[in-house]
Short mmCIF file of the C-alpha atoms (twelve columns), coordinates in Angstrom:
data_MODEL
# 
_entry.id   MODEL 
# 
loop_
_atom_site.group_PDB 
_atom_site.id 
_atom_site.type_symbol 
_atom_site.label_atom_id 
_atom_site.label_alt_id 
_atom_site.label_comp_id 
_atom_site.label_asym_id 
_atom_site.label_seq_id 
_atom_site.Cartn_x 
_atom_site.Cartn_y 
_atom_site.Cartn_z 
_atom_site.pdbx_PDB_model_num 
ATOM 1   C CA . UNK A 1   54.261  35.504  -12.434 1 
ATOM 2   C CA . UNK A 2   53.060  35.324  -8.656  1 
ATOM 3   C CA . UNK A 3   49.622  36.404  -9.428  1 
ATOM 4   C CA . UNK A 4   49.153  33.808  -11.886 1 
ATOM 5   C CA . UNK A 5   50.432  31.035  -9.383  1 
ATOM 6   C CA . UNK A 6   47.970  32.279  -6.820  1 
ATOM 7   C CA . UNK A 7   45.256  32.331  -9.456  1 
ATOM 8   C CA . UNK A 8   46.131  28.714  -10.697 1 
ATOM 9   C CA . UNK A 9   45.925  27.727  -6.887  1 
ATOM 10  C CA . UNK A 10  42.334  29.484  -6.009  1 
ATOM 11  C CA . UNK A 11  41.468  27.674  -9.294  1 
ATOM 12  C CA . UNK A 12  42.087  24.035  -8.039  1 
ATOM 13  C CA . UNK A 13  40.662  24.749  -4.119  1 
ATOM 14  C CA . UNK A 14  37.751  25.527  -5.949  1 
ATOM 15  C CA . UNK A 15  37.298  22.476  -8.288  1 
ATOM 16  C CA . UNK A 16  38.620  20.314  -5.684  1 
ATOM 17  C CA . UNK A 17  35.712  21.437  -3.416  1 
ATOM 18  C CA . UNK A 18  33.376  21.184  -6.197  1 
ATOM 19  C CA . UNK A 19  33.997  17.449  -6.397  1 
ATOM 20  C CA . UNK A 20  34.166  17.022  -3.027  1 
ATOM 21  C CA . UNK A 21  30.582  18.577  -2.599  1 
ATOM 22  C CA . UNK A 22  29.402  16.871  -5.810  1 
ATOM 23  C CA . UNK A 23  30.556  13.449  -4.516  1 
ATOM 24  C CA . UNK A 24  28.913  13.853  -0.786  1 
ATOM 25  C CA . UNK A 25  25.920  15.081  -2.515  1 
ATOM 26  C CA . UNK A 26  25.763  11.941  -5.015  1 
ATOM 27  C CA . UNK A 27  26.248  9.782   -1.698  1 
ATOM 28  C CA . UNK A 28  23.363  11.816  0.414   1 
ATOM 29  C CA . UNK A 29  20.996  11.924  -2.617  1 
ATOM 30  C CA . UNK A 30  20.806  8.147   -2.456  1 
ATOM 31  C CA . UNK A 31  17.556  6.659   -1.202  1 
ATOM 32  C CA . UNK A 32  17.134  4.667   1.780   1 
ATOM 33  C CA . UNK A 33  16.343  0.770   0.696   1 
ATOM 34  C CA . UNK A 34  12.921  -0.881  1.745   1 
ATOM 35  C CA . UNK A 35  13.377  -3.216  4.341   1 
ATOM 36  C CA . UNK A 36  11.683  -6.129  6.227   1 
ATOM 37  C CA . UNK A 37  9.029   -4.519  8.519   1 
ATOM 38  C CA . UNK A 38  8.213   -7.740  10.418  1 
ATOM 39  C CA . UNK A 39  12.366  -8.390  11.174  1 
ATOM 40  C CA . UNK A 40  13.145  -5.136  12.019  1 
ATOM 41  C CA . UNK A 41  10.318  -4.704  14.892  1 
ATOM 42  C CA . UNK A 42  11.408  -8.416  15.953  1 
ATOM 43  C CA . UNK A 43  14.716  -7.200  16.430  1 
ATOM 44  C CA . UNK A 44  13.966  -4.064  18.658  1 
ATOM 45  C CA . UNK A 45  11.006  -5.073  20.495  1 
ATOM 46  C CA . UNK A 46  12.180  -6.443  23.948  1 
ATOM 47  C CA . UNK A 47  10.581  -9.575  25.591  1 
ATOM 48  C CA . UNK A 48  7.234   -9.246  23.516  1 
ATOM 49  C CA . UNK A 49  5.969   -10.954 20.305  1 
ATOM 50  C CA . UNK A 50  4.815   -7.643  18.365  1 
ATOM 51  C CA . UNK A 51  2.134   -9.470  16.796  1 
ATOM 52  C CA . UNK A 52  0.684   -10.417 20.280  1 
ATOM 53  C CA . UNK A 53  0.180   -6.456  20.914  1 
ATOM 54  C CA . UNK A 54  -1.957  -4.872  18.412  1 
ATOM 55  C CA . UNK A 55  -0.762  -1.967  17.276  1 
ATOM 56  C CA . UNK A 56  2.996   -2.121  18.398  1 
ATOM 57  C CA . UNK A 57  3.915   -3.251  14.540  1 
ATOM 58  C CA . UNK A 58  2.502   -0.186  12.936  1 
ATOM 59  C CA . UNK A 59  3.588   2.204   15.413  1 
ATOM 60  C CA . UNK A 60  7.163   0.950   15.657  1 
ATOM 61  C CA . UNK A 61  7.275   1.144   11.833  1 
ATOM 62  C CA . UNK A 62  6.596   4.275   11.918  1 
ATOM 63  C CA . UNK A 63  8.593   5.351   14.284  1 
ATOM 64  C CA . UNK A 64  11.557  3.657   12.360  1 
ATOM 65  C CA . UNK A 65  10.302  5.344   8.934   1 
ATOM 66  C CA . UNK A 66  10.048  8.658   10.557  1 
ATOM 67  C CA . UNK A 67  13.873  8.244   12.234  1 
ATOM 68  C CA . UNK A 68  15.530  6.616   8.711   1 
ATOM 69  C CA . UNK A 69  14.627  10.095  7.308   1 
ATOM 70  C CA . UNK A 70  16.308  12.377  10.314  1 
ATOM 71  C CA . UNK A 71  19.541  9.702   10.646  1 
ATOM 72  C CA . UNK A 72  20.302  8.504   6.679   1 
ATOM 73  C CA . UNK A 73  23.517  9.692   5.182   1 
ATOM 74  C CA . UNK A 74  23.735  13.289  5.369   1 
ATOM 75  C CA . UNK A 75  20.485  13.044  7.738   1 
ATOM 76  C CA . UNK A 76  17.428  15.589  7.246   1 
ATOM 77  C CA . UNK A 77  18.379  17.834  4.041   1 
ATOM 78  C CA . UNK A 78  14.993  19.889  3.624   1 
ATOM 79  C CA . UNK A 79  15.909  22.737  6.106   1 
ATOM 80  C CA . UNK A 80  19.738  22.648  4.869   1 
ATOM 81  C CA . UNK A 81  21.138  26.191  4.418   1 
ATOM 82  C CA . UNK A 82  24.981  25.376  3.936   1 
ATOM 83  C CA . UNK A 83  26.630  23.616  0.761   1 
ATOM 84  C CA . UNK A 84  26.016  20.663  -0.355  1 
ATOM 85  C CA . UNK A 85  22.615  19.946  0.988   1 
ATOM 86  C CA . UNK A 86  21.330  23.344  0.075   1 
ATOM 87  C CA . UNK A 87  22.301  22.731  -3.689  1 
ATOM 88  C CA . UNK A 88  20.485  19.448  -3.422  1 
ATOM 89  C CA . UNK A 89  16.635  19.040  -4.339  1 
ATOM 90  C CA . UNK A 90  15.812  15.254  -5.458  1 
ATOM 91  C CA . UNK A 91  16.370  14.021  -1.638  1 
ATOM 92  C CA . UNK A 92  14.504  16.851  -0.180  1 
ATOM 93  C CA . UNK A 93  11.724  16.225  -2.421  1 
ATOM 94  C CA . UNK A 94  11.685  12.452  -1.464  1 
ATOM 95  C CA . UNK A 95  11.866  13.372  2.072   1 
ATOM 96  C CA . UNK A 96  9.003   15.385  2.076   1 
ATOM 97  C CA . UNK A 97  6.775   12.565  0.152   1 
ATOM 98  C CA . UNK A 98  7.371   10.220  3.095   1 
ATOM 99  C CA . UNK A 99  6.735   12.871  5.512   1 
ATOM 100 C CA . UNK A 100 3.259   13.641  3.998   1 
ATOM 101 C CA . UNK A 101 2.577   9.638   4.518   1 
ATOM 102 C CA . UNK A 102 3.989   10.114  7.802   1 
ATOM 103 C CA . UNK A 103 1.599   13.184  8.981   1 
ATOM 104 C CA . UNK A 104 -1.420  11.100  7.128   1 
ATOM 105 C CA . UNK A 105 -0.694  7.946   9.421   1 
ATOM 106 C CA . UNK A 106 -0.280  10.099  12.525  1 
ATOM 107 C CA . UNK A 107 -3.219  11.846  12.120  1 
ATOM 108 C CA . UNK A 108 -5.313  8.415   12.045  1 
ATOM 109 C CA . UNK A 109 -3.707  7.137   14.571  1 
ATOM 110 C CA . UNK A 110 -4.694  10.144  16.661  1 
ATOM 111 C CA . UNK A 111 -8.556  10.222  15.858  1 
ATOM 112 C CA . UNK A 112 -8.981  6.604   14.336  1 
ATOM 113 C CA . UNK A 113 -6.873  3.877   15.278  1 
ATOM 114 C CA . UNK A 114 -6.047  4.592   18.842  1 
ATOM 115 C CA . UNK A 115 -10.381 5.588   19.347  1 
ATOM 116 C CA . UNK A 116 -13.012 2.919   19.804  1 
ATOM 117 C CA . UNK A 117 -16.024 5.416   19.138  1 
ATOM 118 C CA . UNK A 118 -16.459 8.947   17.781  1 
ATOM 119 C CA . UNK A 119 -17.009 9.979   21.352  1 
ATOM 120 C CA . UNK A 120 -13.786 8.292   23.086  1 
ATOM 121 C CA . UNK A 121 -11.298 10.142  24.425  1 
ATOM 122 C CA . UNK A 122 -8.369  11.100  22.305  1 
ATOM 123 C CA . UNK A 123 -4.622  9.480   23.182  1 
ATOM 124 C CA . UNK A 124 -2.726  12.319  25.187  1 
ATOM 125 C CA . UNK A 125 0.695   10.905  23.322  1 
ATOM 126 C CA . UNK A 126 -0.958  10.714  20.058  1 
ATOM 127 C CA . UNK A 127 -2.710  14.151  20.729  1 
ATOM 128 C CA . UNK A 128 0.757   15.664  21.018  1 
ATOM 129 C CA . UNK A 129 2.469   14.080  18.460  1 
ATOM 130 C CA . UNK A 130 0.559   14.816  15.759  1 
ATOM 131 C CA . UNK A 131 1.073   18.599  15.465  1 
ATOM 132 C CA . UNK A 132 4.658   17.828  16.211  1 
ATOM 133 C CA . UNK A 133 5.017   16.282  12.450  1 
ATOM 134 C CA . UNK A 134 3.217   19.073  10.926  1 
ATOM 135 C CA . UNK A 135 6.081   21.690  11.699  1 
ATOM 136 C CA . UNK A 136 7.148   23.302  8.486   1 
ATOM 137 C CA . UNK A 137 9.876   20.924  6.786   1 
ATOM 138 C CA . UNK A 138 11.847  23.746  5.797   1 
ATOM 139 C CA . UNK A 139 12.062  25.284  9.355   1 
ATOM 140 C CA . UNK A 140 16.091  25.103  10.170  1 
ATOM 141 C CA . UNK A 141 16.000  26.951  13.502  1 
ATOM 142 C CA . UNK A 142 13.666  28.184  16.530  1 
ATOM 143 C CA . UNK A 143 12.938  25.319  16.328  1 
ATOM 144 C CA . UNK A 144 14.246  23.355  13.915  1 
ATOM 145 C CA . UNK A 145 12.244  20.586  11.780  1 
ATOM 146 C CA . UNK A 146 14.144  17.882  13.053  1 
ATOM 147 C CA . UNK A 147 13.734  19.088  16.932  1 
ATOM 148 C CA . UNK A 148 10.350  18.760  16.268  1 
ATOM 149 C CA . UNK A 149 10.210  15.778  14.553  1 
ATOM 150 C CA . UNK A 150 12.397  13.850  17.192  1 
ATOM 151 C CA . UNK A 151 9.884   15.368  19.826  1 
ATOM 152 C CA . UNK A 152 7.044   13.163  17.942  1 
ATOM 153 C CA . UNK A 153 8.951   10.354  17.492  1 
ATOM 154 C CA . UNK A 154 9.671   10.330  21.370  1 
ATOM 155 C CA . UNK A 155 5.754   10.593  21.962  1 
ATOM 156 C CA . UNK A 156 5.044   7.555   19.341  1 
ATOM 157 C CA . UNK A 157 7.473   5.686   21.633  1 
ATOM 158 C CA . UNK A 158 6.123   6.684   24.946  1 
ATOM 159 C CA . UNK A 159 2.500   5.309   23.379  1 
ATOM 160 C CA . UNK A 160 4.387   2.078   21.614  1 
ATOM 161 C CA . UNK A 161 5.466   1.207   25.213  1 
ATOM 162 C CA . UNK A 162 2.061   1.394   27.169  1 
ATOM 163 C CA . UNK A 163 0.674   -0.625  24.227  1 
ATOM 164 C CA . UNK A 164 3.116   -3.254  25.355  1 
ATOM 165 C CA . UNK A 165 2.910   -2.874  28.923  1 
ATOM 166 C CA . UNK A 166 -0.279  -4.971  30.511  1 
ATOM 167 C CA . UNK A 167 -0.811  -3.196  33.525  1 
ATOM 168 C CA . UNK A 168 -1.698  -0.190  31.154  1 
ATOM 169 C CA . UNK A 169 -5.379  0.155   29.618  1 
ATOM 170 C CA . UNK A 170 -5.079  3.700   28.463  1 
ATOM 171 C CA . UNK A 171 -3.059  3.262   25.550  1 
ATOM 172 C CA . UNK A 172 -5.135  1.479   23.031  1 
ATOM 173 C CA . UNK A 173 -5.176  0.575   19.088  1 
ATOM 174 C CA . UNK A 174 -8.064  -0.796  17.935  1 
ATOM 175 C CA . UNK A 175 -7.598  -3.093  14.612  1 
ATOM 176 C CA . UNK A 176 -10.911 -2.512  13.212  1 
ATOM 177 C CA . UNK A 177 -12.269 -2.848  9.584   1 
ATOM 178 C CA . UNK A 178 -13.888 0.911   10.084  1 
ATOM 179 C CA . UNK A 179 -10.288 2.347   11.182  1 
ATOM 180 C CA . UNK A 180 -8.454  1.331   8.673   1 
ATOM 181 C CA . UNK A 181 -10.481 2.224   5.868   1 
ATOM 182 C CA . UNK A 182 -10.715 5.662   7.338   1 
ATOM 183 C CA . UNK A 183 -6.756  5.891   6.782   1 
ATOM 184 C CA . UNK A 184 -6.928  4.217   3.372   1 
ATOM 185 C CA . UNK A 185 -9.297  7.426   2.122   1 
ATOM 186 C CA . UNK A 186 -6.554  9.425   2.804   1 
ATOM 187 C CA . UNK A 187 -3.913  7.383   1.389   1 
ATOM 188 C CA . UNK A 188 -6.272  7.191   -1.914  1 
ATOM 189 C CA . UNK A 189 -6.471  10.664  -2.279  1 
ATOM 190 C CA . UNK A 190 -2.500  11.407  -1.900  1 
ATOM 191 C CA . UNK A 191 -2.075  8.696   -4.454  1 
ATOM 192 C CA . UNK A 192 -4.602  9.998   -6.979  1 
ATOM 193 C CA . UNK A 193 -2.873  13.140  -6.521  1 
ATOM 194 C CA . UNK A 194 0.997   12.248  -7.386  1 
ATOM 195 C CA . UNK A 195 -0.545  9.932   -10.170 1 
ATOM 196 C CA . UNK A 196 -2.246  13.146  -11.915 1 
ATOM 197 C CA . UNK A 197 1.109   15.176  -11.316 1 
ATOM 198 C CA . UNK A 198 3.126   12.527  -12.847 1 
ATOM 199 C CA . UNK A 199 1.037   11.667  -15.983 1 
ATOM 200 C CA . UNK A 200 1.118   15.594  -16.548 1 
ATOM 201 C CA . UNK A 201 4.861   15.085  -17.325 1 
ATOM 202 C CA . UNK A 202 4.172   14.972  -21.161 1 
ATOM 203 C CA . UNK A 203 1.096   17.434  -21.090 1 
ATOM 204 C CA . UNK A 204 -2.612  16.376  -21.562 1 
ATOM 205 C CA . UNK A 205 -5.645  18.019  -22.415 1 
ATOM 206 C CA . UNK A 206 -8.298  17.242  -19.406 1 
ATOM 207 C CA . UNK A 207 -12.045 17.708  -19.069 1 
ATOM 208 C CA . UNK A 208 -13.350 19.544  -15.837 1 
ATOM 209 C CA . UNK A 209 -15.000 16.602  -14.256 1 
ATOM 210 C CA . UNK A 210 -14.967 18.544  -10.652 1 
ATOM 211 C CA . UNK A 211 -18.935 18.465  -10.369 1 
ATOM 212 C CA . UNK A 212 -19.410 15.456  -12.282 1 
ATOM 213 C CA . UNK A 213 -22.513 12.977  -10.724 1 
ATOM 214 C CA . UNK A 214 -24.084 15.656  -9.065  1 
ATOM 215 C CA . UNK A 215 -26.226 18.358  -11.086 1 
ATOM 216 C CA . UNK A 216 -26.931 20.441  -7.841  1 
ATOM 217 C CA . UNK A 217 -23.517 20.970  -7.080  1 
ATOM 218 C CA . UNK A 218 -21.403 24.078  -6.795  1 
ATOM 219 C CA . UNK A 219 -18.235 25.401  -6.688  1 
ATOM 220 C CA . UNK A 220 -16.635 29.180  -5.724  1 
ATOM 221 C CA . UNK A 221 -15.124 30.240  -9.090  1 
ATOM 222 C CA . UNK A 222 -15.712 29.242  -12.612 1 
ATOM 223 C CA . UNK A 223 -13.211 27.376  -14.687 1 
ATOM 224 C CA . UNK A 224 -12.522 26.220  -18.326 1 
ATOM 225 C CA . UNK A 225 -14.285 23.255  -19.009 1 
ATOM 226 C CA . UNK A 226 -11.337 21.829  -20.903 1 
ATOM 227 C CA . UNK A 227 -7.404  22.778  -19.985 1 
ATOM 228 C CA . UNK A 228 -3.762  21.574  -20.953 1 
ATOM 229 C CA . UNK A 229 -1.707  20.155  -18.095 1 
ATOM 230 C CA . UNK A 230 1.989   19.863  -18.239 1 
ATOM 231 C CA . UNK A 231 4.133   19.837  -15.421 1 
ATOM 232 C CA . UNK A 232 7.370   22.245  -15.650 1 
ATOM 233 C CA . UNK A 233 10.642  20.819  -16.971 1 
ATOM 234 C CA . UNK A 234 12.049  22.022  -13.369 1 
ATOM 235 C CA . UNK A 235 9.774   19.722  -11.232 1 
ATOM 236 C CA . UNK A 236 9.733   16.733  -13.222 1 
ATOM 237 C CA . UNK A 237 12.399  15.507  -10.780 1 
ATOM 238 C CA . UNK A 238 10.822  17.201  -7.429  1 
ATOM 239 C CA . UNK A 239 7.531   15.175  -8.464  1 
ATOM 240 C CA . UNK A 240 8.727   11.733  -9.309  1 
ATOM 241 C CA . UNK A 241 11.200  12.024  -6.227  1 
ATOM 242 C CA . UNK A 242 8.315   13.220  -3.996  1 
ATOM 243 C CA . UNK A 243 5.989   10.149  -5.433  1 
ATOM 244 C CA . UNK A 244 9.149   7.715   -4.314  1 
ATOM 245 C CA . UNK A 245 9.702   9.235   -1.099  1 
ATOM 246 C CA . UNK A 246 5.941   8.908   -0.287  1 
ATOM 247 C CA . UNK A 247 5.861   4.917   -1.913  1 
ATOM 248 C CA . UNK A 248 8.514   4.445   0.162   1 
ATOM 249 C CA . UNK A 249 6.945   5.100   3.461   1 
ATOM 250 C CA . UNK A 250 3.150   3.890   2.408   1 
ATOM 251 C CA . UNK A 251 5.126   0.316   1.382   1 
ATOM 252 C CA . UNK A 252 6.499   0.176   4.963   1 
ATOM 253 C CA . UNK A 253 2.844   1.236   6.546   1 
ATOM 254 C CA . UNK A 254 1.238   -1.405  4.466   1 
ATOM 255 C CA . UNK A 255 3.761   -4.353  5.224   1 
ATOM 256 C CA . UNK A 256 3.219   -3.487  8.692   1 
ATOM 257 C CA . UNK A 257 -0.905  -3.017  8.263   1 
ATOM 258 C CA . UNK A 258 -0.595  -6.911  7.089   1 
ATOM 259 C CA . UNK A 259 1.046   -7.880  10.137  1 
ATOM 260 C CA . UNK A 260 -1.459  -5.898  12.658  1 
ATOM 261 C CA . UNK A 261 -4.756  -6.583  10.643  1 
ATOM 262 C CA . UNK A 262 -4.381  -9.912  9.306   1 
ATOM 263 C CA . UNK A 263 -7.475  -11.482 10.870  1 
ATOM 264 C CA . UNK A 264 -9.757  -8.723  9.593   1 
ATOM 265 C CA . UNK A 265 -8.340  -8.908  6.288   1 
ATOM 266 C CA . UNK A 266 -8.523  -12.367 5.929   1 
ATOM 267 C CA . UNK A 267 -11.883 -12.338 7.299   1 
ATOM 268 C CA . UNK A 268 -13.308 -10.036 4.284   1 
ATOM 269 C CA . UNK A 269 -11.382 -12.005 1.956   1 
ATOM 270 C CA . UNK A 270 -9.129  -8.625  1.436   1 
ATOM 271 C CA . UNK A 271 -5.542  -10.157 2.748   1 
ATOM 272 C CA . UNK A 272 -4.763  -10.899 -1.029  1 
ATOM 273 C CA . UNK A 273 -5.663  -7.372  -2.113  1 
ATOM 274 C CA . UNK A 274 -3.479  -5.734  0.367   1 
ATOM 275 C CA . UNK A 275 -0.567  -7.678  -1.014  1 
ATOM 276 C CA . UNK A 276 -1.099  -6.731  -4.630  1 
ATOM 277 C CA . UNK A 277 -0.744  -3.330  -3.452  1 
ATOM 278 C CA . UNK A 278 2.602   -4.231  -1.571  1 
ATOM 279 C CA . UNK A 279 4.116   -5.635  -5.209  1 
ATOM 280 C CA . UNK A 280 2.797   -2.661  -6.838  1 
ATOM 281 C CA . UNK A 281 4.252   -0.370  -4.278  1 
ATOM 282 C CA . UNK A 282 7.924   -2.189  -4.075  1 
ATOM 283 C CA . UNK A 283 8.338   -1.967  -8.057  1 
ATOM 284 C CA . UNK A 284 8.572   1.894   -7.154  1 
ATOM 285 C CA . UNK A 285 11.235  1.552   -5.577  1 
ATOM 286 C CA . UNK A 286 13.490  -0.105  -8.460  1 
ATOM 287 C CA . UNK A 287 16.494  1.107   -8.936  1 
ATOM 288 C CA . UNK A 288 16.612  4.215   -11.736 1 
ATOM 289 C CA . UNK A 289 20.164  3.842   -13.842 1 
ATOM 290 C CA . UNK A 290 19.470  7.126   -15.564 1 
ATOM 291 C CA . UNK A 291 21.630  9.851   -14.108 1 
ATOM 292 C CA . UNK A 292 18.257  12.411  -14.721 1 
ATOM 293 C CA . UNK A 293 14.815  11.540  -14.969 1 
ATOM 294 C CA . UNK A 294 14.045  11.977  -18.243 1 
ATOM 295 C CA . UNK A 295 10.905  13.102  -20.013 1 
ATOM 296 C CA . UNK A 296 10.413  11.298  -23.442 1 
ATOM 297 C CA . UNK A 297 6.812   11.302  -24.575 1 
ATOM 298 C CA . UNK A 298 4.353   8.771   -24.441 1 
ATOM 299 C CA . UNK A 299 5.368   6.519   -27.341 1 
ATOM 300 C CA . UNK A 300 8.651   8.483   -28.339 1 
ATOM 301 C CA . UNK A 301 12.292  7.303   -28.169 1 
ATOM 302 C CA . UNK A 302 13.321  8.300   -24.823 1 
ATOM 303 C CA . UNK A 303 12.014  6.881   -21.333 1 
ATOM 304 C CA . UNK A 304 9.459   8.599   -19.345 1 
ATOM 305 C CA . UNK A 305 10.209  7.870   -15.442 1 
ATOM 306 C CA . UNK A 306 6.928   9.671   -14.708 1 
ATOM 307 C CA . UNK A 307 4.768   7.794   -16.568 1 
ATOM 308 C CA . UNK A 308 6.321   4.725   -15.582 1 
ATOM 309 C CA . UNK A 309 5.812   5.815   -11.576 1 
ATOM 310 C CA . UNK A 310 2.738   7.289   -12.284 1 
ATOM 311 C CA . UNK A 311 1.472   3.620   -13.855 1 
ATOM 312 C CA . UNK A 312 2.872   1.654   -10.778 1 
ATOM 313 C CA . UNK A 313 0.807   4.365   -8.581  1 
ATOM 314 C CA . UNK A 314 -2.549  4.043   -10.409 1 
ATOM 315 C CA . UNK A 315 -2.516  0.528   -10.018 1 
ATOM 316 C CA . UNK A 316 -1.348  0.518   -6.360  1 
ATOM 317 C CA . UNK A 317 -4.486  3.392   -6.023  1 
ATOM 318 C CA . UNK A 318 -7.343  1.091   -7.779  1 
ATOM 319 C CA . UNK A 319 -6.125  -1.826  -5.860  1 
ATOM 320 C CA . UNK A 320 -6.465  0.185   -2.786  1 
ATOM 321 C CA . UNK A 321 -10.108 1.389   -3.867  1 
ATOM 322 C CA . UNK A 322 -10.995 -2.242  -4.000  1 
ATOM 323 C CA . UNK A 323 -9.741  -3.218  -0.619  1 
ATOM 324 C CA . UNK A 324 -12.118 -0.417  0.726   1 
ATOM 325 C CA . UNK A 325 -14.650 -1.461  -0.591  1 
ATOM 326 C CA . UNK A 326 -13.885 -4.918  0.776   1 
ATOM 327 C CA . UNK A 327 -13.356 -3.946  3.944   1 
ATOM 328 C CA . UNK A 328 -16.956 -1.586  4.125   1 
ATOM 329 C CA . UNK A 329 -18.748 -5.140  3.580   1 
ATOM 330 C CA . UNK A 330 -20.063 -6.995  6.461   1 
# 
């Protein structure tokens, strides 16, 4: 009798713990909302108008996006080794997607936005900050991912503060069309990759176009002229949430770009193009009412969330390519 009672108590405790972990995991898996970049930066700025300081809004937004990944409910989950975080995969995928966008921007901040010419010196704060964001996103000790990313954030804050200091001329941010175009080229490749991976949710036959357009081009190893690409069922939700995290971060960066490069975009008649890209990216952040990421066929009975996300990303990427072309014009 005592053994039976003890077994029941253990079962009840396990059930209660499972329910608690499930509820916590559900709360931690809620993606952060998009926010008004101009309003957020204006609230954080002290004694200055952010729009009067080139680079302040974009740098502050990069800091804010990075801090959101670390300070949201549950904190940074990608390197968790304890429950319930260790059992979650949607939010870690979201974090990695956003982190990839942060890394791309950190690289462009270091080699493009903060330099006037190809032979000019790199900014010392950005030189140190860039590798900090390249720390393995799953590292949990010696050092942990969070500590490395926070070091990068602190370096970005030092760079931002120097931009706002009229007595300091060593730290600069140049709102030039060519600098912006270099970063957009990186973003184009990133969005193109997400679009391809999401589209592969239903499987498709793809012709090899790796060497198209150059009859003399070569590649290291030969590949089939046609192959079928289909994402594993186990990776569908990971790809979806990674793309969602990347577009969430990019959405805020482009809103900051609209502020920083307003005059340049207006001069190139490209402001409307950027605003259309922002609108497409906003659509990627709509609420998903299904408890799971569905993978219906293209014209089947069930929805295919991956294809819907791929559609928004493809349209944003197409507009991004047009924006790059406008920026390259005199």
